[in-house]
Structure formats: C-alpha cells, structure tokens
N, C-alpha and C positions, 0 to 999 in steps of 0.2 A: 715659370721660367717664360722670358720671352724669345723669339727670332727672331731675326732680318731676314726674311723676305725678297728683300730689294735694296741692293745697295749705294752707297754715294755713289758714285759714279754714273750709273741710274738716273741722277739727278738733273749732270748733265742734259742729255737731250729735252729734259721736260722743260729748265731756266732756259733752252736753246729756243724751242717753241712756243716762249712769252709772247708777246705783243714787245716791239722794240723802244716801247716809251716803258714798261715797266722795265726791264734791263734796268735799261741808261738813267732813270730815274731818281734824282736823289737832291738830299736838299743842300741850294749852293745857298752860302753866307755873302753878306754883306748888303746891297740897297737891292739890288734883284731880287733875293730874299724877303727882303720887306715890301718890297710890291705886290709880291704874289705868295701870299701865309697859307692859303687858302688850299692854293692848285698845288702846290710843292708836300704839304702833308696829307693830302690825299694821294697823290702820287704814292707817297713813302707809305704810307698806310695801306693801299693796293700792296706793295711788295712784300711787305710783311708778311700779309696777313696769306699773298700765294706761297711763301719760299715756307709759311708753318704749314699748312696745307700738303705741299710736296714734302715733308718734314713724314709730318703724318702717316699717307700716303708711304711712305720709304720703311715702314716697321709693322709688324707683322705681330695684330692682337694674338691670337696662341696658339702653342708651342706646335702643333701640329695646324702645317700654312695651307694643308687643303680648305680650311676654314676660310680664310683671307682671300680667296676668290669665291664668286658668286658659282652657285653650281647650276649647270646647264642642262636641260634635254637634249635629246637629239637630233630635233629639230631644229632646234635656235643654233647647235651646234654645226646644222647644216649650212643651214643661211650665216651663220659667221664667216663662214672658210669661203676662201675662195679656188684650194684648193685641196683635193682629198681624193690622197692616192693608196694603192699597197704597194710594196717596196722593198727591196732588203737592203740593207747598209754595207757599204761596199769601201767606205775611207770618214776617216774622220782625221779633223786637224784642227788643231788648238794654235789660236794665234791672238794679234790684238793687232788693231786698226783706228787710224784716225775715224772718229765721230762725236759731231760736235763737239769737234777744236781740241778735241782731248782723244786720249791712247783710250782704248777701253776690248778688256778681253771678249772672244766671241770663238767659238767654232763653227767650222762647217762640215755639213754633214754632206756625204754625196747614196744618191740612194738607183740603184738597181729597178729602174720601174717594173712591176709586172700587172698592177690596170691602175685605171682613172679612171673613179666614178665623176668629179668632177674636176673642169677646168682643165686646161690644155699642156702636155709636159715634156717635157724629151726621154728616151728613155735611160739615161741616166743624168739624174737633178739635183743639181747640190744647191744649196738654201742653207742661208747662216742664223744661229744664234746666239744672243744674247750670252755672256759667262760660258766657262769651262765646265765639266762633268766631275762629280765626287769621285773619288780615284778608291782602290780597300787599302781598310785598314791595313795596319804593317804589325800591329801590337807595342811598337815599341815604345810606347808614350810621347808625350809629347805631339800629340794630336790633334786636334782640333775635329771634329767628328758629329758626322749625322748621321744617323739608322745606320751605323757599323761603317762608314762610306768617311774618309780623309775630303775634307771639304777646305778650302781655300778661302779669307776672310778676301772680299774685294771681287772673287771670280768666279764664287759660287753664286745659282739664286736655287733658294730651295723653292721647290713645286716645281720646277723647268721640265721640261720632257725632255728623258737622255736613253741612246741610243747604244749599242752595238753594234762592235764592225762582222755582218754575219745573222744579222736578228732580222729575224721579217714582220714591218709596218706597217700598220694601216695610221694615215698622218692626215687631221687638219688643222688645215694651218690658214691663218689670218693674214689678209692682204701686207704684202708688204711696209713697210716705212721709208718715210722718203730720206729718213737719216740712217747711210749703212746700210737701206736693203735688208734692213733685221724682219727677223720674222719668227713665229713659235706657235705652236698646237693650241687651236683655242681650251682656253680655259688651262691653261697652262698642262697637266700630264695628264687634264682630262680630253684633250682630242688627239690623243698620241696612247692609239691600243695595240696593244703584244699579240702578236700572233704566236699559238703552239699549238702540235700539229698532233694528237692522241698516238698511242698504238693499233689503236682499228683506222688512222687515217681520219678521224673528223679535225677540222679545224678549228678554231675557236678564239677569238681574240676579249682584252681584257685591259678597260684602260688602269691609271696606277690608282684612282679611288675603288676599285673594285666593279665598277660599271653602275657606280650609284647612282642615282637621280635621271639613268638615261631615259626612262619614262614617266616619272614621277614628279618632277622638278618644277614646281611650275615657270611659268615664262616672265623672263626681268624685264624686259622691255625694250633694251639694248639696242637688239637685234633686231626682234621680232614679239610684238604682241601675241595675246590670244585670242583672239579676234582675226590677227593674220594666219593661227595653226590650220593647218592641211592633215595633218597623221597621227600628231599629238596630240592626244590629251590628258594631263596627268590627272582630271577631277572624276575624269569617269573610273568606275572599274577593268574595265576592258580599256588600255589608255589608246592600244594602236587603232585608229581604225582607218584602215589600207582601202588605196582607192584601187590596185589591184590585185587579182587572185594569188600573184605568187607568191606573196611573201606569207609564212606561215607565223603569224603572229602572236600564238600558243608558245612556239618554242623561244620567243624573244620574253614576252611578258611575265612569266611563270616558272622561269627561271633564274635563280643568282650566282653571279659569278661572271665566269665566262662565258660568251654566247657565241654560238655557231655560227661563223666567218661566213660562208654563202646567204642564208635569210637574213643577215646583220648587210653587209654589203647592198641587195637587191631591195633592202627597204634605205636604208642611204639614199639611193638613184631615185627609188621612185619619189620623195622628196625633195630633194633635188630638182621634179623635173615639175614638181606641181608648182612650186614656184616660181616656173618660167627656165627652171635652167636646161639647158644642153648638154646632153650625155658627154662624158669627160672623153678624151683621145690623149695618144701620147703621139706628140706630133718628132718637129725636128728638133737636131739638138742644141740647148739653149743652157746658157745658167739659169739658176731658179732667181 
C-alpha cells in the first residue's frame, strides 16, 4: 500500500516557483509554430518533465512515510535550522490562507518560549505550518485514518510535526518560505522533539522516529557535508566529539530512545557555536 505524503495542493507553490517561461510556455498554432518548431518543442518537453517530477515528489514510496524523508544527524539538523527553541504550545489555529494564488490549509501554532538555543525569538512565538493535524478517531466508521488518527484528504501531511496545547516541545525550524511565511521542523517530525518529565524529575526528549540516526546517520550533503563536520562523526565508535567538557557524550550516544534534555540542549548549543552561530536569545515580541 502506498501513502500520499504531499497532496496536490502542495504542487501549487512548487509550480508557482517555476521560471515564468516554463509556466507560460505552450505550443502555438499557425505560422509562428512552424517558424520555431524546435524551440516550442523544447519548452513543452521541459514543462512535461518538470510536472512529472513534481508528481513523483508528491507521492511517498513506503507506507511508513518517514522513509520518504532523508534521515539527518543532529549536527546537520542544527545547521539546517534557523531557529531552535524549547517551549510550550499554548494555542492552535487551523485555517486556510491564500498562498501561490490558491487557498491552502494551514495551521498557526503559538508557543510560550522557555529557552532559545539558536535564533532570536519573542517570549510568545507564532509560526505557520502547511496542513491540518490529524484528529482522534471516533470509531463510528467511514473515517480515513492513519495510525489511529482521522485525517482529512487534502489537508493532512503525513510525517509533519504535530503539537498539542500544553505540551512542551524542542523544535528545529527551517527558514520560512517566501510564499505564506510557512515553516516546519527539519526533516518533518525528525526536528520536533517531545519533552517528558519522569517521576524523578528527569526531563527527556524524543522525536517522531525515536531519535533514530541522531548520531549515526551519514551526512546528506544537502546542508552540511562530512568535511564541514565539527562535532558528530557517524562512522566512529564514539560519534560525538564535543568541543567542550560540558556535554556528557556517554549519556547521549549509549542510550536508546529518549535522551536527557539538559545534555541534549548543551550539545545543540555547542554545535551551533562551532559553526559560527550565536547563542539564541528571547527578544521583543513579534510574529514568526
């Protein structure tokens, strides 16, 4: 079985981003077409190939859509994100908005910011993601579900980070798009870490794929190559080579699943600064 992870509406901004000559090109009839057969044919071929590629990108290959997204290690995720922060979700607003000359389903998430590791954010920060979250299944039948949650065709994006009011999250957000100021976590739910507190008071973080590959996934080269690595070296037995004595590398690399929040934050901060980034800060109020 195959699962759509990107719906047709997502093709609109991609098509809108194509060069104008590709979007407008068409084979003209009459004398003008006979005079320039090669040029028109090449333009039409370019359009067909481009739209075909967009269609392929719009369909996930396996039923588990996490496999459709390249897995990134923590250093590459930190570099790819332009904002990394810890906070609590305080409001969710599902709506639709005019983006790329079409109405698209989007969700505004508002967070009470607790700590900023990268970037400069207000104490109350709102950002916008494409799509709407899944809802709990009622069991009445006739519902389209994914992992026990009701999804709406055309609005749900499988693998996208989801948040609940009152939940604390550590988020790695990509830079906002030029169309609609949209953002999302790096690697979809790979860059969205849920924070839990044990009875002992210890705080742990875990992302949507149980922290798989954070220290062992090879560099994809999309944002950061192996040659630019400063802290995480997946091919080594001890992949974390911390630049400072603060990070307890053993507590991170030799533990499966959820990881200690304090050590995790310290490591992300060191990675950011090792690549020339400034420490994050909470600044004046503004919308994300």
